[in-house]
Every structure is written in C-alpha cells, then in structure tokens.
N, C-alpha and C positions, 0 to 999 in steps of 0.2 A: 588639541582641545577644542578647536571649532567643531571638529566631528560629534563632540560631546554634547555641543550645544544644538547641533541639527539634529542629532538623533531623536530629542525629545519630540520636536515637531513631527518627524516622520512616523514615531510610535503613536501621536494624536491622531495623525491623518488615516492610521491602519487599524485602529481599534475596531473590533466587529463586534460582537455582543456575545461571543462565545469566550468564557472565561480562560478555559484552557489555552486556545489560540493567543488572547491577550497575553496572559502569563509566560507562554512559549517567545512571543514576540518582544516582550521584555527582558527575558534572560537572554536572547539572542543579542539585542540592542546594547545592553549592559556588559555582556562579555566581550563583544565586539569591539565597543568603545574602549575597554581597558587594553584587549589585546593591541589595538591599533596605535594606542598611546604607551605601550610597554618601555619603550627605551626613554621617554619622557618621565614614566613613573618611576623606573629605575633611579634616574638621576635626581629627583625629587627625594626619595627615600634614601638614597644614600650620600647625598651632598647638601647639608644644612645650610650652606653658604648662599643657597637660593629660596629664601622663605617666601618671596613673592609668587615663584612658580607653585609652591605648594598652596598658597592662598588662591591663588588664580584656578588651579586644578580641583580645589575643594569647593569652589562657587560653581564651576561649569557640572561637577558630578552632583553637587546639592540641587542646583536648579534643574538639573534634567531628571535624575533618578530619583531622589527623596521627594522631592517636590510635586513632581508628577504623579508619583505612585499615591502619595497623600492627597492629592487633588482628586485621584479616581476613586479613593477611597470615602472620601468625603462626599462626593457627588452619588456614591451607592447608599451612605447613610440618608443624603438628604432626599434621595429617591425612595427611602424606605425600603430598600433591598437588602440591607443589613442594619445590624446594631454594634457599631464598634464605638468604644467610648474614646478611644484616643487614635484617631486615624493617622496622625503624624508619628506616633511611636509604633503604631503596627507597620506603618510604611517603612520606616528605618529598619524594623527587625527583619521584615521580608527582604527588602533591598540589600541590607548586610549580610544576610546569610548568603544571598546568591553573589554578591561581588567577592565573597570570602575565597571562593574557589580559584578563580582565575589570580586573585592577589597572592595567595599563598604559592600557587603554582610559578608566578612571576618572581617571587621574592625567593624562595628556598628550592624551587624546583621540583616539588612534591605536591601531591593534591590530598584533600582532607582525606584520611582513611585509605589513601591509595584508591579510591574510586574514579572510574574512567568518567570522562564528562559527560558522555550520555545517561549514564546510570545517575550521576549528581542531578542533571538537569531535570530528570524524569521523577526523581525523589522529591526535587525542590516544588516541582509544578504540583506533584501531589499532595504535598504537604501545605502548602499556599492554598489550593483549591479546599482542602480540608478545613481549613483556619476559615476562610471564606463562607463555605457551606454551613458550618458550626455558626457562625455569627448571623447568617440568614435565617437560620431555623432554631436555634437553641436560645439565643438571647445576646448577651453584650460580651464582646471580646475585651 
C-alpha cells in the first residue's frame, strides 16, 4: 500500500501539459498499483475477517487515484480550461472505469469483453480525452 501512496507523488511530478501523456501515465500508475498489490487485494476481497485492511486499502486508493484526479479536474476548471459541474464525480467515473479492467482480471481471470490490455487502455484514453475535449469546447460535463 505504500507504493499506492507514493505513486500519486510520482504522477504529480511527471505531469506534462499533454493530456494524452497524462492519461497514459495515470493508467500506468493505477494499473501498476493494482498489479503490485494483487496478493493483498485478493486477501482483502476474499477474507472478510480483515476489515481494517480493506479500509486502509480504500484510503490509499482514494487519496491517490480519485482525489488526485479530481484535483486535476478542479484545477482545469479553475483555470477555465474545462467546464465540469462535478469534478469529483467525473474523476470517480474515469478512475473507476480504468481500475475495472485489472480488478476483473485479478478477481475472475477474465477481462471486460475479453479485450487485451493495450486495446482497453487505448480506448480508455480516447474516451477520457473525448470527455475532456467536450468539456473544454461544448459546455458542462
């Protein structure tokens, strides 16, 4: 779980101004964090006698992925780059859809739609960019 906490700092330090690169980096960090903690995640999900592990894991994930993604969206709203009515909810949707792939693979040994990792990541980046571009040009998300 320490790596999950450290990854957010690494992501903050490596943001470029390029949305695609930032999204690709976020995907890599989130997926690596899940993969690196696969054994712990299996224990937490399959063994209800350790609720404190689940709480600690949730805190690490929340502090890292959701809160940092939401902070990035709030900063973009504040800068006038995008119009997003609820940055926290938008971040939750984007991060959850990204985390779903490795979690399903971890828990049941399959991937959503049996799509390979690179295709899923490319589709997620394209989708996230589309949402952000729409928020930047069309109006409110």
